[in-house]
C-alpha positions as CSV (number, residue, x, y, z in Angstrom):
1,X,0.2,0.3,0.3
2,X,1.0,3.3,-0.8
3,X,-1.1,6.1,0.0
4,X,-1.8,9.2,2.1
5,X,-3.0,8.8,5.7
6,X,-2.3,12.4,7.1
7,X,1.0,12.1,5.6
8,X,2.7,9.8,3.0
9,X,2.5,6.3,3.9
10,X,3.8,3.1,2.7
11,X,2.9,-0.4,3.9
12,X,4.1,-4.1,3.3
13,X,2.6,-6.8,4.3
14,X,4.3,-10.3,3.9
15,X,2.7,-13.8,4.6
16,X,4.0,-17.1,4.6
17,X,1.1,-19.7,4.6
18,X,1.9,-23.6,4.8
19,X,-0.9,-26.4,4.8
20,X,0.8,-29.1,7.2
21,X,-2.0,-31.7,6.9
22,X,-5.4,-32.5,5.7
23,X,-6.7,-30.7,8.9
24,X,-4.0,-28.2,10.5
25,X,-2.5,-25.4,8.5
26,X,-0.4,-22.3,9.7
27,X,0.5,-18.9,8.6
28,X,3.4,-16.4,9.8
29,X,2.7,-12.9,9.3
30,X,4.7,-9.5,9.1
31,X,4.0,-6.4,8.8
32,X,6.2,-3.2,8.0
33,X,5.4,0.3,7.4
34,X,6.7,3.9,7.2
35,X,4.4,7.3,7.2
36,X,5.7,10.9,6.8
37,X,4.9,12.7,10.0
38,X,5.0,16.4,8.3
39,X,7.5,19.0,7.5
40,X,10.5,18.8,9.9
41,X,9.1,16.1,11.6
42,X,10.6,13.1,10.2
43,X,9.1,9.4,9.5
44,X,8.0,6.9,11.7
45,X,8.3,3.2,11.4
46,X,6.1,0.6,12.5
47,X,6.2,-3.8,12.4
48,X,4.7,-6.3,13.8
49,X,4.6,-10.2,13.4
50,X,1.8,-12.7,13.9
51,X,1.6,-16.6,14.0
52,X,-1.7,-18.0,13.2
53,X,-2.8,-22.2,13.2
54,X,-6.0,-23.3,12.2
55,X,-7.6,-26.9,12.7
56,X,-10.4,-27.8,10.7
57,X,-12.9,-29.7,13.0
58,X,-15.0,-30.6,10.1
59,X,-14.9,-29.5,6.6
60,X,-17.1,-26.3,7.3
61,X,-16.1,-25.4,10.9
62,X,-12.8,-24.8,11.9
63,X,-10.7,-23.3,15.4
64,X,-8.0,-20.7,14.4
65,X,-5.5,-19.5,17.3
66,X,-3.4,-16.6,17.0
67,X,-0.3,-14.9,18.3
68,X,1.1,-11.2,17.4
69,X,3.2,-8.5,18.4
70,X,3.2,-4.8,17.2
71,X,5.1,-2.2,17.7
72,X,4.2,1.4,16.9
73,X,6.1,3.7,19.1
74,X,4.4,6.9,17.7
75,X,0.6,5.6,17.8
76,X,-0.1,6.0,14.3
77,X,-2.0,2.7,13.5
78,X,-2.8,1.7,17.0
79,X,-4.3,4.0,19.4
80,X,-5.8,3.9,22.8
81,X,-9.2,5.4,24.1
82,X,-7.3,7.6,26.3
83,X,-4.9,8.9,23.1
84,X,-8.2,9.6,21.2
85,X,-10.1,12.0,23.3
């Protein structure tokens, strides 16, 4: 993604997915982004990763687990309710 979100934003999302068996699959996800803060303010980076596993109980029903971590020190894409007020 390349666009404008209050500054020029560049974002990459990389996904590696693997079918382990007929019922089990797993995926690894890595995200990285850069956003221009504004004139004289510099750029801000963020990144994150996730590991996802899926177990198909039946052909139409599955259980999915996800573990993830994000680092967004300037709060560009992750904000809390206290930051929005």
